[in-house]
DSSP file (Angstrom, degrees, kcal/mol; ACC not computed):
  #  RESIDUE AA STRUCTURE BP1 BP2  ACC     N-H-->O    O-->H-N    N-H-->O    O-->H-N    TCO  KAPPA ALPHA  PHI   PSI    X-CA   Y-CA   Z-CA
    1    1 A N     >        0   0    0      0, 0.0     4,-2.1     0, 0.0     5,-0.2   0.000 360.0 360.0 360.0 172.9  -54.4  -64.6   31.1
    2    2 A N  H  >  +     0   0    0      1,-0.2     4,-2.6     2,-0.2     5,-0.2   0.855 360.0  54.4 -66.3 -36.9  -51.7  -67.2   31.2
    3    3 A D  H  > S+     0   0    0      2,-0.2     4,-2.4     1,-0.2    -1,-0.2   0.915 110.4  47.1 -63.4 -42.0  -49.0  -65.1   29.4
    4    4 A S  H  > S+     0   0    0      2,-0.2     4,-2.3     1,-0.2    -2,-0.2   0.913 113.0  48.4 -65.0 -43.5  -49.4  -62.3   32.0
    5    5 A L  H  X S+     0   0    0     -4,-2.1     4,-2.3     2,-0.2    -2,-0.2   0.904 112.0  49.3 -64.4 -41.4  -49.2  -64.8   34.9
    6    6 A Q  H  X S+     0   0    0     -4,-2.6     4,-2.3     2,-0.2    -2,-0.2   0.914 110.6  50.4 -63.6 -43.1  -46.1  -66.4   33.4
    7    7 A H  H  X S+     0   0    0     -4,-2.4     4,-2.5     1,-0.2    -2,-0.2   0.909 109.7  51.0 -61.5 -42.2  -44.5  -63.0   32.9
    8    8 A T  H  X S+     0   0    0     -4,-2.3     4,-2.8     1,-0.2     5,-0.2   0.922 109.3  50.5 -61.1 -44.6  -45.3  -62.1   36.5
    9    9 A R  H  X S+     0   0    0     -4,-2.3     4,-2.5     1,-0.2    -1,-0.2   0.905 110.4  49.8 -60.9 -41.4  -43.7  -65.4   37.7
   10   10 A E  H  X S+     0   0    0     -4,-2.3     4,-2.4     2,-0.2    -1,-0.2   0.914 111.8  48.2 -64.1 -42.7  -40.6  -64.7   35.7
   11   11 A L  H  X S+     0   0    0     -4,-2.5     4,-2.6     2,-0.2     5,-0.2   0.944 113.2  46.9 -61.8 -48.2  -40.3  -61.2   37.1
   12   12 A V  H  X S+     0   0    0     -4,-2.8     4,-2.5     1,-0.2    -1,-0.2   0.898 111.2  52.9 -62.2 -39.4  -40.8  -62.4   40.6
   13   13 A S  H  X S+     0   0    0     -4,-2.5     4,-1.9    -5,-0.2    -1,-0.2   0.922 110.3  47.0 -61.8 -44.1  -38.2  -65.1   40.0
   14   14 A E  H  X S+     0   0    0     -4,-2.4     4,-1.6     1,-0.2    -2,-0.2   0.908 114.4  46.1 -65.0 -41.7  -35.7  -62.7   38.8
   15   15 A V  H  X S+     0   0    0     -4,-2.6     4,-3.3     1,-0.2    -1,-0.2   0.834 107.1  59.9 -71.0 -30.9  -36.3  -60.3   41.7
   16   16 A L  H  X S+     0   0    0     -4,-2.5     4,-3.0    -5,-0.2     5,-0.2   0.924 103.1  51.2 -59.7 -44.2  -36.1  -63.3   44.1
   17   17 A V  H  X S+     0   0    0     -4,-1.9     4,-1.6     1,-0.2    -1,-0.2   0.927 113.3  45.4 -58.5 -44.1  -32.6  -64.0   42.9
   18   18 A F  H  X S+     0   0    0     -4,-1.6     4,-1.7     2,-0.2    -2,-0.2   0.924 111.8  51.2 -64.8 -44.1  -31.7  -60.4   43.6
   19   19 A T  H  X S+     0   0    0     -4,-3.3     4,-1.6     1,-0.2    -2,-0.2   0.898 107.2  53.7 -61.8 -39.8  -33.5  -60.4   47.0
   20   20 A H  H  X S+     0   0    0     -4,-3.0     4,-0.9     1,-0.2    -1,-0.2   0.889 105.5  53.9 -60.8 -37.4  -31.6  -63.5   47.9
   21   21 A S  H >X S+     0   0    0     -4,-1.6     4,-0.7     1,-0.2     3,-0.5   0.851 103.9  56.2 -66.0 -31.7  -28.4  -61.6   47.1
   22   22 A L  H >< S+     0   0    0     -4,-1.7     3,-0.8     1,-0.2     6,-0.4   0.873  99.4  61.1 -63.0 -35.3  -29.6  -58.9   49.5
   23   23 A V  H 3< S+     0   0    0     -4,-1.6    -1,-0.2     1,-0.2    -2,-0.2   0.796 107.6  43.6 -63.5 -28.0  -29.8  -61.5   52.2
   24   24 A V  H << S+     0   0    0     -4,-0.9    -1,-0.2    -3,-0.5    -2,-0.2   0.539  90.2 102.7 -98.0  -6.2  -26.1  -62.2   51.9
   25   25 A V  S XX S-     0   0    0     -3,-0.8     3,-0.9    -4,-0.7     4,-0.6  -0.330  88.7-102.2 -73.3 163.4  -24.8  -58.6   51.7
   26   26 A R  T 34 S+     0   0    0      1,-0.3     3,-0.2     2,-0.2    -1,-0.1   0.751 118.2  45.4 -61.6 -26.4  -23.2  -57.1   54.7
   27   27 A Y  T >4 S+     0   0    0      1,-0.2     3,-1.4     2,-0.1     4,-0.3   0.738  93.7  78.3 -86.1 -22.8  -26.3  -55.0   55.7
   28   28 A A  G X> S+     0   0    0     -3,-0.9     3,-2.2    -6,-0.4     4,-0.7   0.733  70.1  79.7 -67.0 -24.8  -28.9  -57.7   55.2
   29   29 A W  G >< S+     0   0    0     -4,-0.6     3,-0.6     1,-0.3     4,-0.4   0.822  88.9  59.8 -53.4 -30.9  -28.4  -59.6   58.4
   30   30 A V  G <4 S+     0   0    0     -3,-1.4    -1,-0.3     1,-0.2     3,-0.2   0.807 112.5  37.4 -64.4 -29.5  -30.4  -56.9   60.2
   31   31 A F  G <4 S+     0   0    0     -3,-2.2    24,-3.1    -4,-0.3    25,-0.5   0.357  90.6  90.4-108.3   3.5  -33.4  -57.6   58.0
   32   32 A N  S << S+     0   0    0     -4,-0.7    24,-0.5    -3,-0.6    -1,-0.1   0.739  89.3  35.8 -77.0 -23.9  -33.4  -61.4   57.6
   33   33 A E  S    S-     0   0    0     -4,-0.4    22,-0.2    -3,-0.2    20,-0.1  -0.883  95.8 -85.4-129.1 157.2  -35.5  -62.3   60.6
   34   34 A P        -     0   0    0      0, 0.0     2,-0.2     0, 0.0    20,-0.1  -0.298  55.7 -97.7 -57.9 144.7  -38.5  -60.9   62.4
   35   35 A V        -     0   0    0     18,-0.1     3,-0.1     1,-0.1    -4,-0.0  -0.458  31.1-150.8 -64.2 132.7  -37.7  -58.2   65.0
   36   36 A D     >  -     0   0    0     -2,-0.2     4,-2.6     1,-0.1     5,-0.2  -0.870   9.8-170.9-107.6  96.8  -37.6  -59.7   68.5
   37   37 A P  T  4>S+     0   0    0      0, 0.0     5,-2.7     0, 0.0     4,-0.4   0.792  84.4  51.1 -61.1 -29.2  -38.6  -56.8   70.8
   38   38 A V  T >45S+     0   0    0      3,-0.2     3,-0.9     2,-0.2    -2,-0.0   0.961 112.9  43.3 -72.1 -51.4  -37.7  -58.8   73.9
   39   39 A K  T 345S+     0   0    0      1,-0.2    -1,-0.2     2,-0.1    -4,-0.0   0.885 120.1  42.8 -60.3 -40.0  -34.2  -59.8   72.8
   40   40 A L  T 3<5S-     0   0    0     -4,-2.6    -1,-0.2     2,-0.1    -2,-0.2   0.484 108.1-125.8 -87.5  -2.4  -33.5  -56.3   71.5
   41   41 A K  T < 5S+     0   0    0     -3,-0.9    -3,-0.2    -4,-0.4    -2,-0.1   0.920  71.1 125.9  57.2  47.9  -35.0  -54.7   74.5
   42   42 A I    > < +     0   0    0     -5,-2.7     3,-2.2    -6,-0.1    -1,-0.1  -0.586  26.3 168.6-130.2  69.9  -37.4  -52.5   72.5
   43   43 A P  T 3  S+     0   0    0      0, 0.0     3,-0.4     0, 0.0     4,-0.2   0.711  72.8  62.6 -60.1 -21.3  -40.8  -53.4   74.0
   44   44 A Q  T >> S+     0   0    0      1,-0.2     4,-1.3     2,-0.1     3,-1.1   0.456  72.9 102.7 -82.3  -0.3  -42.5  -50.5   72.2
   45   45 A Y  H X> S+     0   0    0     -3,-2.2     4,-3.3     1,-0.3     3,-0.8   0.903  81.6  44.7 -51.8 -51.5  -41.7  -52.0   68.8
   46   46 A F  H 34 S+     0   0    0     -3,-0.4    -1,-0.3     1,-0.3    -2,-0.1   0.627 106.7  61.0 -75.2 -11.3  -45.2  -53.4   68.1
   47   47 A E  H <4 S+     0   0    0     -3,-1.1    -1,-0.3    -4,-0.2    -2,-0.2   0.802 117.6  30.7 -75.8 -30.0  -46.8  -50.1   69.3
   48   48 A I  H << S+     0   0    0     -4,-1.3     2,-0.8    -3,-0.8    -2,-0.2   0.842 118.8  54.1 -94.9 -42.0  -45.0  -48.3   66.5
   49   49 A I     <  +     0   0    0     -4,-3.3    -1,-0.2    -5,-0.2    34,-0.0  -0.852  57.2 173.5-102.1 107.4  -44.8  -51.0   63.8
   50   50 A K  S    S+     0   0    0     -2,-0.8    -1,-0.2     1,-0.2    -4,-0.1   0.712  75.7  38.7 -87.0 -22.6  -48.2  -52.3   63.1
   51   51 A H  S    S-     0   0    0     28,-0.1    -1,-0.2     2,-0.0    32,-0.1  -0.689  79.6-163.1-130.6  78.8  -47.2  -54.6   60.1
   52   52 A P        +     0   0    0      0, 0.0     2,-0.3     0, 0.0    28,-0.1  -0.262  14.4 171.1 -62.6 147.3  -43.9  -56.2   60.7
   53   53 A M        -     0   0    0     26,-0.2     2,-0.3    27,-0.1   -18,-0.1  -0.980  10.3-178.3-154.8 148.9  -42.0  -57.7   57.8
   54   54 A D     >  -     0   0    0     -2,-0.3     4,-1.9   -22,-0.1     3,-0.2  -0.949  40.4-109.0-144.2 162.9  -38.5  -59.1   57.2
   55   55 A L  H  > S+     0   0    0    -24,-3.1     4,-2.6    -2,-0.3   -23,-0.2   0.809 115.9  59.0 -67.4 -29.5  -36.6  -60.5   54.2
   56   56 A G  H  > S+     0   0    0    -25,-0.5     4,-2.4   -24,-0.5    -1,-0.2   0.915 107.3  46.6 -63.6 -41.9  -36.8  -64.1   55.6
   57   57 A T  H  > S+     0   0    0      2,-0.2     4,-2.6    -3,-0.2    -2,-0.2   0.897 110.8  52.9 -65.8 -40.5  -40.6  -63.9   55.6
   58   58 A V  H  X S+     0   0    0     -4,-1.9     4,-2.4     2,-0.2    -2,-0.2   0.933 110.2  47.7 -59.2 -46.2  -40.5  -62.4   52.1
   59   59 A K  H  X S+     0   0    0     -4,-2.6     4,-2.8     1,-0.2    -2,-0.2   0.922 111.3  50.2 -62.5 -44.0  -38.4  -65.4   50.9
   60   60 A N  H  X S+     0   0    0     -4,-2.4     4,-1.7     1,-0.2    -1,-0.2   0.907 110.5  50.0 -60.8 -41.1  -40.7  -67.9   52.6
   61   61 A R  H  <>S+     0   0    0     -4,-2.6     5,-2.8     2,-0.2     4,-0.5   0.907 111.1  49.0 -64.2 -41.1  -43.7  -66.3   50.9
   62   62 A L  H ><5S+     0   0    0     -4,-2.4     3,-1.4     1,-0.2    -2,-0.2   0.935 109.3  52.0 -62.2 -45.3  -42.0  -66.4   47.6
   63   63 A D  H 3<5S+     0   0    0     -4,-2.8    -1,-0.2     1,-0.3    -2,-0.2   0.830 111.5  47.7 -60.4 -32.5  -41.1  -70.1   48.1
   64   64 A R  T 3<5S-     0   0    0     -4,-1.7    -1,-0.3    -5,-0.2    -2,-0.2   0.455 115.0-114.2 -89.1  -1.9  -44.7  -70.9   48.9
   65   65 A G  T < 5 +     0   0    0     -3,-1.4    -3,-0.2    -4,-0.5    -2,-0.1   0.779  67.1 144.9  75.4  26.7  -46.1  -69.0   45.9
   66   66 A Y      < +     0   0    0     -5,-2.8     2,-0.3    -6,-0.2    -4,-0.2   0.868  46.4  79.9 -64.7 -39.9  -47.9  -66.4   48.1
   67   67 A Y        -     0   0    0     -6,-0.4     3,-0.1     1,-0.1   -55,-0.0  -0.539  56.2-167.5 -81.0 132.6  -47.3  -63.4   45.7
   68   68 A E  S    S+     0   0    0     -2,-0.3     2,-0.3     1,-0.2    -1,-0.1   0.715  73.7   5.8 -87.5 -23.8  -49.7  -63.1   42.8
   69   69 A D  S  > S-     0   0    0      1,-0.1     4,-1.6   -61,-0.1     3,-0.3  -0.964  78.1-100.3-153.8 170.2  -47.5  -60.4   41.1
   70   70 A A  H  > S+     0   0    0     -2,-0.3     4,-2.6     1,-0.2     5,-0.2   0.832 116.7  56.9 -64.5 -34.1  -44.2  -58.6   41.3
   71   71 A N  H  > S+     0   0    0      2,-0.2     4,-2.2     1,-0.2    -1,-0.2   0.879 103.9  52.2 -68.3 -36.3  -45.7  -55.5   42.8
   72   72 A Q  H  > S+     0   0    0     -3,-0.3     4,-1.4     2,-0.2    -1,-0.2   0.918 111.6  47.8 -63.0 -42.8  -47.2  -57.4   45.7
   73   73 A F  H  X S+     0   0    0     -4,-1.6     4,-1.9     1,-0.2     3,-0.3   0.932 110.7  51.2 -59.9 -47.8  -43.8  -58.9   46.3
   74   74 A A  H  X S+     0   0    0     -4,-2.6     4,-2.9     1,-0.2     5,-0.2   0.855 102.8  60.2 -62.3 -35.6  -42.1  -55.4   46.1
   75   75 A E  H  X S+     0   0    0     -4,-2.2     4,-2.0     1,-0.2    -1,-0.2   0.908 106.6  46.5 -59.2 -42.1  -44.6  -54.0   48.6
   76   76 A D  H  X S+     0   0    0     -4,-1.4     4,-1.6    -3,-0.3    -1,-0.2   0.909 112.0  49.8 -68.0 -41.0  -43.4  -56.5   51.2
   77   77 A V  H  X S+     0   0    0     -4,-1.9     4,-1.3     1,-0.2     3,-0.3   0.937 112.2  48.4 -61.7 -44.8  -39.7  -55.8   50.5
   78   78 A R  H  X S+     0   0    0     -4,-2.9     4,-2.8     1,-0.2    -1,-0.2   0.872 105.6  58.9 -62.4 -36.3  -40.4  -52.0   50.8
   79   79 A L  H  X S+     0   0    0     -4,-2.0     4,-2.7    -5,-0.2     5,-0.3   0.866  99.0  58.9 -62.2 -36.7  -42.3  -52.6   54.1
   80   80 A V  H  X S+     0   0    0     -4,-1.6     4,-1.6    -3,-0.3    -1,-0.2   0.952 113.6  36.8 -54.6 -50.6  -39.1  -54.2   55.6
   81   81 A F  H  X S+     0   0    0     -4,-1.3     4,-2.1     2,-0.2    -2,-0.2   0.851 114.2  55.3 -76.0 -35.2  -37.1  -51.0   54.9
   82   82 A K  H  X S+     0   0    0     -4,-2.8     4,-2.2     2,-0.2    -1,-0.2   0.926 108.3  49.6 -62.0 -44.2  -40.0  -48.6   55.7
   83   83 A N  H  X S+     0   0    0     -4,-2.7     4,-2.5     1,-0.2     5,-0.3   0.917 109.8  51.1 -60.7 -43.4  -40.5  -50.3   59.1
   84   84 A A  H  X S+     0   0    0     -4,-1.6     4,-1.9    -5,-0.3    -1,-0.2   0.894 114.0  44.0 -61.9 -39.1  -36.8  -50.0   59.9
   85   85 A Q  H  < S+     0   0    0     -4,-2.1    -1,-0.2     2,-0.2    -2,-0.2   0.777 112.6  52.3 -79.3 -25.6  -36.8  -46.3   59.0
   86   86 A T  H  < S+     0   0    0     -4,-2.2    -2,-0.2    -5,-0.2    -1,-0.2   0.907 116.7  38.2 -71.4 -42.3  -40.0  -45.6   60.9
   87   87 A F  H  < S+     0   0    0     -4,-2.5     2,-0.3    -5,-0.2    -2,-0.2   0.850 113.1  59.4 -79.8 -35.1  -38.7  -47.2   64.1
   88   88 A N  S  < S-     0   0    0     -4,-1.9     0, 0.0    -5,-0.3     0, 0.0  -0.661  84.7-112.2-101.3 151.5  -35.1  -46.0   64.0
   89   89 A Q    >   -     0   0    0     -2,-0.3     3,-2.1     1,-0.1     6,-0.4  -0.465  31.4-111.4 -77.3 150.6  -33.8  -42.4   63.9
   90   90 A P  T 3  S+     0   0    0      0, 0.0    -1,-0.1     0, 0.0     6,-0.1   0.761 114.9  58.2 -55.2 -28.1  -32.0  -41.2   60.7
   91   91 A A  T 3  S+     0   0    0      4,-0.1     2,-0.1     5,-0.0    -2,-0.0   0.582  88.0  99.6 -80.3  -7.6  -28.6  -41.0   62.4
   92   92 A T  S <> S-     0   0    0     -3,-2.1     4,-2.0     1,-0.1     5,-0.2  -0.419  78.9-124.5 -82.9 155.4  -28.7  -44.7   63.4
   93   93 A D  H  > S+     0   0    0      1,-0.2     4,-3.0     2,-0.2     5,-0.2   0.888 110.6  55.2 -61.6 -40.8  -26.9  -47.5   61.5
   94   94 A V  H  > S+     0   0    0      1,-0.2     4,-2.5     2,-0.2    -1,-0.2   0.922 108.0  48.5 -62.1 -43.9  -30.1  -49.5   61.0
   95   95 A Y  H  > S+     0   0    0     -6,-0.4     4,-2.2     2,-0.2    -1,-0.2   0.934 113.8  46.8 -59.5 -46.8  -31.8  -46.5   59.4
   96   96 A K  H  X S+     0   0    0     -4,-2.0     4,-2.4     2,-0.2    -2,-0.2   0.894 111.8  50.3 -65.2 -40.7  -28.8  -46.0   57.1
   97   97 A M  H  X S+     0   0    0     -4,-3.0     4,-2.7     2,-0.2     5,-0.2   0.911 110.0  51.0 -63.4 -41.7  -28.6  -49.7   56.2
   98   98 A A  H  X S+     0   0    0     -4,-2.5     4,-2.6    -5,-0.2    -2,-0.2   0.903 110.4  49.6 -61.6 -41.3  -32.3  -49.7   55.4
   99   99 A S  H  X S+     0   0    0     -4,-2.2     4,-2.4     2,-0.2    -2,-0.2   0.926 111.9  47.5 -63.6 -45.6  -31.9  -46.7   53.1
  100  100 A T  H  X S+     0   0    0     -4,-2.4     4,-2.1     1,-0.2    -2,-0.2   0.924 116.0  43.8 -61.9 -46.3  -28.9  -48.3   51.3
  101  101 A M  H  X S+     0   0    0     -4,-2.7     4,-2.6     2,-0.2    -2,-0.2   0.876 111.8  53.2 -70.6 -37.0  -30.7  -51.6   50.8
  102  102 A R  H  X S+     0   0    0     -4,-2.6     4,-2.9    -5,-0.2     5,-0.2   0.939 110.0  48.3 -61.0 -46.3  -34.0  -49.9   49.8
  103  103 A D  H  X S+     0   0    0     -4,-2.4     4,-2.2     1,-0.2    -2,-0.2   0.907 112.3  48.6 -61.9 -42.2  -32.2  -47.9   47.1
  104  104 A A  H  X S+     0   0    0     -4,-2.1     4,-2.1     2,-0.2    -1,-0.2   0.912 113.0  48.3 -63.8 -42.6  -30.4  -51.0   45.8
  105  105 A F  H  X S+     0   0    0     -4,-2.6     4,-3.4     2,-0.2     5,-0.2   0.945 111.4  49.0 -62.3 -48.6  -33.7  -52.9   45.7
  106  106 A E  H  X S+     0   0    0     -4,-2.9     4,-2.4     1,-0.2    -1,-0.2   0.884 110.2  51.8 -61.6 -38.9  -35.6  -50.1   43.9
  107  107 A Q  H  X S+     0   0    0     -4,-2.2     4,-1.1    -5,-0.2    -1,-0.2   0.947 116.1  39.6 -63.0 -47.9  -32.8  -49.7   41.3
  108  108 A K  H  X S+     0   0    0     -4,-2.1     4,-1.9     1,-0.2     3,-0.3   0.916 114.9  52.4 -67.9 -44.1  -32.9  -53.5   40.5
  109  109 A F  H  X S+     0   0    0     -4,-3.4     4,-2.4     1,-0.2     5,-0.2   0.898 105.8  54.2 -62.4 -40.8  -36.6  -53.8   40.7
  110  110 A S  H  X S+     0   0    0     -4,-2.4     4,-0.9    -5,-0.2    -1,-0.2   0.849 109.4  48.7 -63.6 -32.8  -37.2  -50.9   38.3
  111  111 A K  H  < S+     0   0    0     -4,-1.1    -1,-0.2    -3,-0.3    -2,-0.2   0.862 112.5  48.4 -72.2 -35.4  -34.9  -52.6   35.7
  112  112 A V  H  < S+     0   0    0     -4,-1.9    -2,-0.2     1,-0.2    -1,-0.2   0.891 116.5  39.6 -73.9 -40.0  -36.7  -56.0   36.1
  113  113 A V  H  <        0   0    0     -4,-2.4    -1,-0.2     1,-0.2    -2,-0.2   0.571 360.0 360.0 -90.4  -8.0  -40.3  -54.7   35.8
  114  114 A S     <        0   0    0     -4,-0.9    -1,-0.2    -5,-0.2    -2,-0.1   0.487 360.0 360.0 -90.3 360.0  -39.7  -52.1   33.0
């Protein structure tokens, strides 16, 4: 119904503001653009990561009204960090940054949707 759809839009809007704040934090630069395997000299990236995602793409999708609900949006944000942790080893900076940002996102998202 319309009330449910409006509530979803409000939730996504609030989380969008938070996600935009993630883009400007010191760790976010790693996740703002699609991974370029040639530039980064990691040709095996797409063999390991089957569904690439980055925060820039998430923001573009939000701007275009792609997401139907807050959970669909959250799935893409989570995918950004899951991919980083799948591809990188736990001792690496990228893995640690993904973990920190994922935790911050989950904390904020749980407050917004509850």
